[in-house]
Backbone as a chain_set.jsonl record, in Angstrom:
{"seq": "MPGLSRLARLRPPQPDELAALSDLCLRSKAWWGYDAAFLAACLGELTLTPEELDRDAIIVAELSGRPAGVAQVAVTDREASLEKLFVEPEAIGEGLGALLFDWCAAAAAERGADHMVIESDPGAADFYRRMGARDDGLAPSGSVPGRKLPRLRLEIGA", "coords": {"N": [[0.837, -1.182, 0.0], [0.58, 2.174, -0.867], [1.825, 5.406, 0.191], [-0.011, 7.213, 2.59], [-1.247, 5.18, 4.047], [0.412, 3.619, 5.637], [0.81, 5.176, 7.814], [-1.56, 5.322, 9.064], [-3.956, 4.793, 11.654], [-6.125, 2.329, 12.686], [-9.291, 2.338, 14.19], [-12.152, 1.901, 16.36], [-15.236, 3.687, 15.715], [-16.497, 6.542, 17.549], [-19.52, 7.209, 19.318], [-20.154, 9.971, 19.44], [-19.027, 11.056, 17.169], [-20.361, 10.407, 14.871], [-21.798, 12.171, 13.169], [-19.737, 13.756, 12.091], [-18.302, 11.766, 10.745], [-20.206, 10.991, 8.902], [-20.31, 13.33, 7.399], [-17.742, 13.187, 6.297], [-18.131, 10.989, 4.6], [-19.887, 12.17, 2.766], [-18.269, 14.232, 1.66], [-16.359, 12.643, 0.423], [-17.915, 11.242, -1.454], [-18.67, 13.399, -3.038], [-16.315, 13.906, -4.358], [-16.359, 12.551, -6.746], [-17.57, 14.267, -8.483], [-20.293, 14.828, -8.36], [-23.376, 16.712, -8.354], [-25.013, 19.12, -6.127], [-27.736, 18.443, -5.772], [-27.807, 15.703, -6.372], [-26.112, 14.721, -4.35], [-27.619, 15.442, -2.114], [-29.751, 13.697, -2.444], [-28.502, 11.344, -1.821], [-27.947, 11.5, 0.829], [-29.229, 10.117, 2.997], [-28.305, 7.446, 2.714], [-25.619, 7.871, 3.13], [-25.302, 8.571, 5.73], [-24.214, 7.775, 8.924], [-25.599, 5.895, 11.543], [-26.628, 5.607, 15.029], [-27.811, 3.092, 15.389], [-26.642, 1.537, 13.372], [-24.038, 1.59, 14.289], [-24.254, 0.013, 16.551], [-25.001, -2.431, 15.392], [-23.437, -3.159, 13.085], [-20.127, -3.862, 11.704], [-17.834, -1.381, 11.997], [-15.254, 0.84, 11.101], [-12.694, 3.28, 11.636], [-10.249, 5.044, 9.866], [-7.559, 6.715, 10.974], [-5.582, 9.618, 10.742], [-2.946, 11.482, 11.95], [-4.429, 12.044, 14.273], [-6.959, 12.622, 13.288], [-10.03, 11.638, 11.721], [-9.699, 10.018, 8.622], [-10.807, 8.272, 6.952], [-13.518, 5.925, 6.597], [-15.242, 2.877, 7.119], [-17.816, 0.424, 6.654], [-19.312, -2.647, 7.313], [-21.889, -4.995, 6.946], [-23.267, -8.035, 8.144], [-25.177, -10.809, 7.286], [-26.201, -13.935, 7.954], [-24.31, -15.9, 5.857], [-23.493, -13.927, 4.19], [-21.852, -10.939, 3.562], [-22.189, -7.395, 3.409], [-20.841, -4.65, 1.915], [-21.275, -1.686, 3.214], [-20.405, 0.983, 3.478], [-17.546, 2.721, 2.352], [-15.354, 5.088, 2.561], [-13.096, 7.743, 1.892], [-11.249, 10.598, 2.882], [-11.12, 13.224, 0.5], [-8.522, 14.382, -0.055], [-6.86, 12.324, 0.63], [-7.318, 10.247, -1.064], [-6.16, 7.638, -3.107], [-3.903, 7.08, -1.702], [-3.695, 4.678, -0.4], [-5.384, 4.248, 1.775], [-8.005, 3.401, 1.225], [-7.622, 0.739, 0.356], [-6.564, -0.339, 2.708], [-8.794, -0.064, 4.431], [-10.651, -1.625, 3.008], [-9.487, -4.192, 3.133], [-9.679, -4.566, 5.896], [-12.472, -4.68, 6.135], [-13.081, -7.067, 4.721], [-11.783, -8.921, 6.368], [-13.195, -8.495, 8.779], [-15.738, -9.296, 7.971], [-15.294, -12.016, 7.458], [-14.617, -12.855, 10.055], [-17.108, -12.612, 11.224], [-18.441, -14.676, 10.111], [-19.078, -14.677, 7.391], [-18.905, -15.81, 3.975], [-18.646, -14.526, 1.632], [-18.596, -11.217, 0.174], [-20.761, -8.668, -0.754], [-20.83, -5.898, -2.919], [-22.267, -2.936, -3.646], [-21.524, -0.702, -5.776], [-20.405, 2.691, -6.249], [-20.289, 3.863, -9.56], [-17.827, 5.036, -10.292], [-16.039, 3.986, -8.445], [-15.9, 1.289, -8.91], [-13.788, 0.062, -10.363], [-11.704, 0.171, -8.499], [-12.608, -1.697, -6.571], [-12.566, -3.969, -8.143], [-9.798, -4.186, -8.562], [-9.156, -4.901, -6.009], [-9.917, -7.481, -5.917], [-12.592, -8.176, -6.206], [-15.341, -9.387, -8.153], [-17.396, -8.751, -11.024], [-20.931, -8.838, -10.647], [-23.421, -8.396, -11.796], [-26.036, -5.888, -11.779], [-27.299, -3.447, -9.468], [-30.13, -1.861, -7.972], [-30.049, 1.607, -7.215], [-30.1, 2.821, -3.909], [-30.722, 5.386, -3.414], [-31.337, 6.973, -5.675], [-33.979, 6.795, -7.705], [-34.379, 4.497, -10.386], [-31.712, 4.505, -11.123], [-28.912, 2.461, -11.77], [-26.442, 0.469, -10.22], [-23.07, -0.799, -10.316], [-22.743, -4.13, -9.274], [-20.746, -6.014, -7.242], [-18.826, -8.898, -6.213], [-17.013, -10.385, -3.665], [-15.194, -13.176, -2.904], [-14.538, -14.428, 0.22], [-14.081, -16.456, 2.018], [-14.246, -18.196, 5.172]], "CA": [[0.0, 0.0, 0.0], [1.403, 3.375, -0.945], [1.498, 6.639, 0.868], [-0.441, 7.481, 3.957], [-1.827, 4.033, 4.756], [1.354, 3.117, 6.637], [0.736, 6.073, 8.965], [-2.934, 5.315, 9.584], [-4.328, 3.966, 12.8], [-7.523, 1.897, 12.629], [-9.94, 2.343, 15.506], [-13.62, 1.958, 16.292], [-15.802, 5.038, 15.805], [-17.146, 6.941, 18.788], [-20.888, 7.674, 19.033], [-20.26, 11.421, 19.271], [-18.43, 11.5, 15.913], [-21.104, 9.887, 13.722], [-22.116, 13.263, 12.242], [-18.498, 14.117, 11.385], [-17.986, 10.673, 9.828], [-21.183, 11.097, 7.809], [-19.833, 14.435, 6.558], [-16.606, 12.638, 5.553], [-18.718, 10.19, 3.511], [-20.443, 13.109, 1.785], [-17.144, 14.863, 0.95], [-15.744, 11.627, -0.429], [-18.841, 11.017, -2.571], [-18.61, 14.59, -3.883], [-15.066, 13.843, -5.12], [-16.67, 12.029, -8.076], [-18.114, 15.329, -9.319], [-21.747, 14.91, -8.294], [-23.908, 18.016, -7.974], [-25.628, 19.216, -4.803], [-29.011, 17.721, -5.753], [-27.5, 14.266, -6.294], [-25.582, 14.455, -3.007], [-28.749, 15.523, -1.181], [-30.519, 12.459, -2.597], [-27.712, 10.251, -1.228], [-27.648, 11.807, 2.231], [-29.681, 9.051, 3.895], [-27.394, 6.298, 2.625], [-24.275, 8.259, 3.552], [-25.341, 8.933, 7.142], [-24.012, 6.704, 9.906], [-26.566, 6.023, 12.634], [-26.316, 4.838, 16.232], [-28.247, 1.701, 15.193], [-25.595, 0.875, 12.589], [-22.884, 1.461, 15.176], [-24.535, -1.138, 17.415], [-25.265, -3.643, 14.625], [-22.473, -3.493, 12.038], [-18.699, -3.649, 11.922], [-17.461, -0.07, 11.467], [-13.886, 1.198, 11.478], [-12.202, 4.591, 11.229], [-8.816, 5.199, 9.608], [-7.193, 7.999, 11.544], [-4.26, 10.172, 10.42], [-2.621, 12.658, 12.774], [-5.493, 12.285, 15.229], [-8.226, 12.996, 12.642], [-10.562, 10.633, 10.8], [-9.374, 10.216, 7.208], [-11.575, 7.283, 6.213], [-14.45, 5.132, 7.389], [-15.823, 1.749, 6.39], [-18.872, -0.28, 7.369], [-19.74, -3.906, 6.708], [-22.976, -5.692, 7.637], [-23.256, -9.468, 7.837], [-26.392, -11.585, 7.525], [-25.889, -15.334, 7.641], [-22.98, -16.08, 5.262], [-23.258, -12.842, 3.243], [-21.508, -9.603, 4.04], [-22.503, -6.297, 2.497], [-20.028, -3.457, 2.154], [-22.244, -0.591, 3.29], [-19.714, 2.252, 3.263], [-16.086, 2.799, 2.353], [-15.111, 6.453, 2.109], [-11.806, 8.319, 2.269], [-11.157, 12.047, 2.644], [-10.644, 13.442, -0.865], [-7.079, 14.629, -0.168], [-6.134, 11.083, 0.909], [-7.646, 9.231, -2.069], [-4.994, 7.192, -3.858], [-2.774, 6.92, -0.784], [-3.713, 3.363, 0.218], [-6.346, 4.102, 2.872], [-9.134, 2.599, 0.752], [-7.208, -0.671, 0.392], [-6.459, -0.703, 4.125], [-10.16, -0.21, 4.93], [-11.271, -2.76, 2.336], [-8.932, -5.413, 3.735], [-10.283, -4.697, 7.223], [-13.861, -5.114, 5.945], [-13.082, -8.483, 4.358], [-11.424, -9.676, 7.576], [-14.315, -8.388, 9.727], [-16.814, -10.133, 7.444], [-14.908, -13.409, 7.702], [-14.737, -13.076, 11.504], [-18.535, -12.7, 11.544], [-18.988, -15.88, 9.497], [-19.433, -14.543, 5.971], [-17.996, -16.427, 3.019], [-18.496, -13.598, 0.511], [-19.037, -9.858, 0.447], [-21.409, -7.997, -1.875], [-20.518, -4.476, -2.981], [-23.044, -2.138, -4.588], [-20.493, 0.319, -5.901], [-20.467, 3.855, -7.113], [-19.627, 3.492, -10.816], [-16.441, 5.494, -10.302], [-15.216, 3.191, -7.532], [-15.955, -0.138, -9.255], [-12.461, -0.449, -10.732], [-10.966, -0.04, -7.249], [-13.034, -2.971, -5.989], [-12.036, -5.032, -9.013], [-8.367, -4.338, -8.232], [-9.087, -5.539, -4.69], [-10.264, -8.89, -6.082], [-14.03, -8.392, -6.4], [-15.752, -9.703, -9.523], [-18.711, -8.232, -11.388], [-22.036, -9.738, -10.317], [-24.665, -7.78, -12.237], [-26.359, -4.514, -11.412], [-28.196, -3.307, -8.319], [-30.795, -0.552, -7.965], [-29.569, 2.581, -6.24], [-30.975, 3.059, -2.77], [-30.921, 6.826, -3.273], [-31.82, 7.619, -6.891], [-34.838, 5.865, -8.443], [-34.035, 4.224, -11.774], [-30.255, 4.409, -11.302], [-28.345, 1.134, -11.523], [-25.055, 0.483, -9.744], [-22.348, -2.058, -10.457], [-22.762, -5.036, -8.126], [-19.566, -6.863, -7.255], [-18.807, -9.93, -5.177], [-15.697, -10.823, -3.238], [-15.162, -14.426, -2.141], [-13.615, -14.172, 1.316], [-13.875, -17.583, 2.903], [-14.663, -17.932, 6.545]], "C": [[0.88, 1.243, 0.0], [1.035, 4.401, 0.112], [1.102, 6.583, 2.317], [-0.917, 6.261, 4.732], [-0.892, 3.508, 5.837], [1.348, 3.97, 7.901], [-0.622, 6.022, 9.66], [-3.059, 4.397, 10.794], [-5.8, 3.618, 12.634], [-8.073, 1.829, 14.04], [-11.442, 2.344, 15.329], [-14.103, 3.416, 16.337], [-16.408, 5.279, 17.182], [-18.541, 7.471, 18.467], [-20.987, 9.17, 18.766], [-19.621, 11.928, 17.977], [-19.179, 10.999, 14.68], [-21.448, 10.98, 12.706], [-20.878, 13.664, 11.435], [-18.103, 13.028, 10.393], [-18.955, 10.656, 8.645], [-20.788, 12.223, 6.858], [-18.629, 13.999, 5.722], [-17.114, 11.816, 4.366], [-19.228, 11.096, 2.394], [-19.331, 13.792, 0.982], [-16.49, 13.881, -0.012], [-16.617, 11.34, -1.646], [-18.775, 12.184, -3.558], [-17.357, 14.599, -4.759], [-15.308, 13.361, -6.545], [-17.352, 13.053, -8.974], [-19.627, 15.452, -9.311], [-22.2, 16.291, -7.856], [-24.632, 17.942, -6.627], [-26.937, 18.436, -4.715], [-28.783, 16.216, -5.64], [-27.013, 13.915, -4.889], [-26.685, 14.519, -1.957], [-29.587, 14.25, -1.247], [-29.817, 11.283, -1.92], [-27.509, 10.397, 0.276], [-28.063, 10.697, 3.191], [-28.744, 7.858, 3.894], [-25.995, 6.615, 3.139], [-24.185, 8.587, 5.039], [-25.163, 7.694, 8.022], [-24.929, 6.95, 11.097], [-26.107, 5.253, 13.865], [-26.72, 3.364, 16.096], [-27.211, 0.918, 14.398], [-24.349, 0.645, 13.435], [-23.041, 0.254, 16.098], [-24.558, -2.453, 16.639], [-24.099, -4.097, 13.75], [-21.035, -3.335, 12.509], [-18.328, -2.343, 11.23], [-16.07, 0.265, 11.991], [-13.558, 2.581, 10.933], [-10.707, 4.481, 10.973], [-8.454, 6.62, 10.025], [-5.772, 8.366, 11.124], [-4.047, 11.421, 11.259], [-3.771, 13.039, 13.695], [-6.832, 12.663, 14.635], [-8.717, 11.868, 11.757], [-10.248, 10.99, 9.347], [-10.12, 9.214, 6.331], [-12.475, 6.525, 7.158], [-15.0, 4.017, 6.508], [-16.803, 1.023, 7.302], [-19.231, -1.539, 6.6], [-20.821, -4.523, 7.589], [-22.929, -7.157, 7.22], [-24.592, -10.071, 8.231], [-26.11, -12.992, 7.036], [-24.47, -15.419, 7.083], [-22.622, -14.951, 4.299], [-22.955, -11.53, 3.958], [-21.911, -8.598, 2.966], [-21.622, -5.113, 2.878], [-20.964, -2.257, 2.08], [-21.611, 0.762, 2.977], [-18.218, 1.995, 3.224], [-15.753, 4.142, 1.722], [-13.809, 6.973, 2.701], [-11.856, 9.817, 1.995], [-10.562, 12.287, 1.263], [-9.13, 13.649, -0.987], [-6.243, 13.379, 0.095], [-6.453, 9.97, -0.096], [-6.399, 8.918, -2.883], [-3.769, 6.954, -3.008], [-2.788, 5.598, -0.026], [-4.706, 3.174, 1.355], [-7.546, 3.259, 2.467], [-8.812, 1.112, 0.804], [-7.096, -1.165, 1.829], [-7.846, -0.951, 4.714], [-10.855, -1.421, 4.307], [-10.778, -4.079, 2.926], [-9.516, -5.642, 5.128], [-11.716, -5.212, 7.1], [-13.936, -6.6, 5.61], [-12.752, -9.348, 5.576], [-12.556, -9.652, 8.598], [-15.478, -9.258, 9.279], [-16.517, -11.604, 7.698], [-15.044, -13.75, 9.186], [-16.186, -13.248, 11.935], [-19.226, -13.845, 10.802], [-19.377, -15.791, 8.04], [-18.429, -15.278, 5.093], [-17.862, -15.605, 1.744], [-19.031, -12.229, 0.928], [-19.577, -9.254, -0.841], [-21.123, -6.502, -1.769], [-21.403, -3.848, -4.047], [-22.292, -0.828, -4.71], [-20.943, 1.555, -6.658], [-19.753, 3.467, -8.41], [-18.154, 3.902, -10.871], [-15.51, 4.66, -9.447], [-15.129, 1.72, -7.92], [-14.593, -0.701, -9.629], [-11.573, -0.671, -9.502], [-11.319, -1.4, -6.651], [-12.573, -4.151, -6.843], [-10.555, -5.261, -8.737], [-8.185, -5.035, -6.89], [-9.529, -7.003, -4.747], [-11.732, -9.187, -6.266], [-14.31, -8.613, -7.884], [-17.154, -9.152, -9.775], [-19.781, -9.295, -11.158], [-23.371, -9.063, -10.648], [-24.789, -6.33, -11.835], [-27.319, -4.525, -10.235], [-28.879, -1.947, -8.404], [-30.189, 0.344, -6.891], [-30.585, 2.707, -5.12], [-31.337, 4.522, -2.604], [-31.598, 7.479, -4.467], [-32.662, 6.619, -7.683], [-34.418, 5.731, -9.91], [-32.546, 4.102, -12.049], [-29.801, 3.0, -10.957], [-26.872, 1.282, -11.159], [-24.373, -0.838, -10.057], [-22.426, -2.857, -9.151], [-21.561, -5.949, -8.288], [-19.622, -7.835, -6.097], [-17.363, -10.325, -4.926], [-15.851, -12.116, -2.449], [-14.125, -14.243, -1.036], [-13.324, -15.391, 2.177], [-14.325, -17.237, 4.3], [-13.842, -18.772, 7.499]], "O": [[1.822, 1.342, 0.787], [0.045, 4.255, 0.829], [1.783, 5.989, 3.153], [-0.984, 6.304, 5.961], [-1.359, 3.0, 6.856], [1.83, 3.532, 8.946], [-0.805, 6.616, 10.722], [-2.369, 3.386, 10.925], [-6.633, 4.508, 12.461], [-7.42, 1.336, 14.96], [-11.953, 2.738, 14.281], [-13.447, 4.272, 16.93], [-16.783, 4.34, 17.885], [-18.724, 8.121, 17.438], [-21.809, 9.6, 17.957], [-19.671, 13.129, 17.71], [-18.69, 11.147, 13.56], [-21.392, 10.735, 11.501], [-20.969, 13.886, 10.228], [-17.615, 13.338, 9.306], [-18.563, 10.344, 7.521], [-20.919, 12.083, 5.642], [-18.506, 14.397, 4.563], [-16.591, 11.933, 3.257], [-19.021, 10.813, 1.214], [-19.437, 13.918, -0.238], [-16.114, 14.245, -1.126], [-16.102, 11.209, -2.757], [-18.819, 11.979, -4.771], [-17.35, 15.246, -5.806], [-14.558, 13.713, -7.455], [-17.683, 12.74, -10.117], [-20.191, 16.119, -10.178], [-21.513, 16.967, -7.089], [-24.835, 16.865, -6.067], [-27.219, 17.828, -3.683], [-29.488, 15.534, -4.897], [-27.452, 12.923, -4.307], [-26.683, 13.733, -1.01], [-30.079, 13.777, -0.223], [-30.472, 10.331, -1.494], [-26.956, 9.505, 0.919], [-27.313, 10.371, 4.111], [-28.421, 7.317, 4.952], [-25.266, 5.709, 3.543], [-23.096, 8.854, 5.548], [-25.875, 6.701, 7.875], [-25.026, 8.07, 11.599], [-25.285, 4.344, 13.756], [-26.042, 2.486, 16.63], [-26.93, -0.238, 14.714], [-23.686, -0.384, 13.305], [-22.069, -0.442, 16.388], [-24.172, -3.49, 17.18], [-23.805, -5.29, 13.68], [-20.763, -2.758, 13.561], [-18.487, -2.212, 10.016], [-15.745, 0.016, 13.152], [-14.081, 2.996, 9.898], [-9.98, 3.891, 11.772], [-8.983, 7.595, 9.49], [-4.871, 7.527, 11.15], [-4.891, 12.318, 11.269], [-4.057, 14.223, 13.878], [-7.76, 12.994, 15.374], [-7.913, 11.202, 11.106], [-10.497, 12.11, 8.901], [-10.067, 9.301, 5.104], [-12.237, 6.482, 8.365], [-15.196, 4.196, 5.306], [-16.657, 1.002, 8.524], [-19.429, -1.503, 5.386], [-20.691, -4.57, 8.812], [-22.592, -7.477, 6.08], [-25.079, -9.878, 9.345], [-25.82, -13.213, 5.86], [-23.52, -15.045, 7.77], [-21.571, -14.996, 3.659], [-23.699, -11.084, 4.831], [-21.965, -8.916, 1.778], [-21.652, -4.637, 4.012], [-21.392, -1.864, 0.995], [-22.211, 1.59, 2.292], [-17.693, 1.163, 3.964], [-15.855, 4.314, 0.507], [-13.467, 6.686, 3.848], [-12.434, 10.255, 1.0], [-9.596, 11.622, 0.887], [-8.518, 13.143, -1.927], [-5.044, 13.371, -0.185], [-5.913, 8.869, 0.012], [-5.672, 9.821, -3.297], [-2.699, 6.655, -3.538], [-1.99, 5.404, 0.89], [-4.862, 2.06, 1.855], [-8.055, 2.482, 3.274], [-9.637, 0.312, 1.246], [-7.493, -2.291, 2.13], [-8.051, -1.939, 5.419], [-11.563, -2.156, 4.995], [-11.575, -4.979, 3.188], [-9.814, -6.777, 5.499], [-12.132, -6.078, 7.869], [-14.771, -7.315, 6.163], [-13.374, -10.39, 5.787], [-12.849, -10.674, 9.219], [-16.136, -9.889, 10.106], [-17.402, -12.353, 8.111], [-15.537, -14.824, 9.53], [-16.465, -13.953, 12.905], [-20.449, -13.973, 10.856], [-19.95, -16.735, 7.497], [-17.246, -15.359, 5.424], [-17.062, -15.939, 0.87], [-19.797, -12.096, 1.883], [-18.932, -9.32, -1.887], [-21.167, -5.918, -0.686], [-21.299, -4.193, -5.225], [-22.407, 0.049, -3.854], [-21.751, 1.479, -7.584], [-18.714, 2.809, -8.363], [-17.33, 3.184, -11.437], [-14.306, 4.63, -9.699], [-14.359, 0.973, -7.316], [-14.269, -1.827, -9.252], [-10.775, -1.608, -9.478], [-10.433, -2.165, -6.27], [-12.23, -5.208, -6.314], [-10.104, -6.405, -8.683], [-7.167, -5.688, -6.663], [-9.513, -7.691, -3.726], [-12.097, -10.345, -6.466], [-13.606, -8.094, -8.751], [-17.987, -9.093, -8.87], [-19.578, -10.478, -11.43], [-24.328, -9.149, -9.879], [-23.802, -5.638, -11.586], [-28.058, -5.488, -10.028], [-28.27, -0.98, -8.861], [-29.859, -0.113, -5.796], [-31.792, 2.699, -5.361], [-32.16, 4.871, -1.757], [-32.354, 8.436, -4.301], [-32.113, 5.688, -8.273], [-34.138, 6.724, -10.582], [-32.16, 3.633, -13.12], [-30.25, 2.417, -9.971], [-26.156, 2.112, -11.719], [-25.021, -1.885, -10.063], [-22.201, -2.319, -8.067], [-21.377, -6.576, -9.331], [-20.357, -7.636, -5.13], [-16.595, -10.566, -5.858], [-16.558, -12.152, -1.442], [-12.966, -13.938, -1.316], [-12.401, -15.358, 2.991], [-14.737, -16.11, 4.572], [-14.038, -18.697, 8.712]]}, "num_chains": 1, "name": "protein.A"}
């Protein structure tokens, strides 16, 4: 992993920082060039909730004492779902995404999953392919009616 990932510290999120982590998700999503109306439509999916904190595996990548990335994976039975993986725009391409993705795969395996499904932003799909995920069709967007997203699958074992 290049760059900043070697300096990152992974840690659990704190309940009082969920709003700041949700804002990080929004800034990262905006990096792809989406307009304000599109980002507003995605706000619900990009917001981390206390219920998710209690239910899912969530991790923060911290640099110099500040959150620089966040990832969330949910597991039901043998299937994991990558719910969120976002990196501060200035840290994109520095290895934090790969560090977070590897953590998600390990967390999913620890929770008994044998594969992880990723409903990806179209711009991020190549990243997930480089991480070993394979195309597995299309999925409807949870935020924008009629929009289809690349669906990928990573075999992770358990």
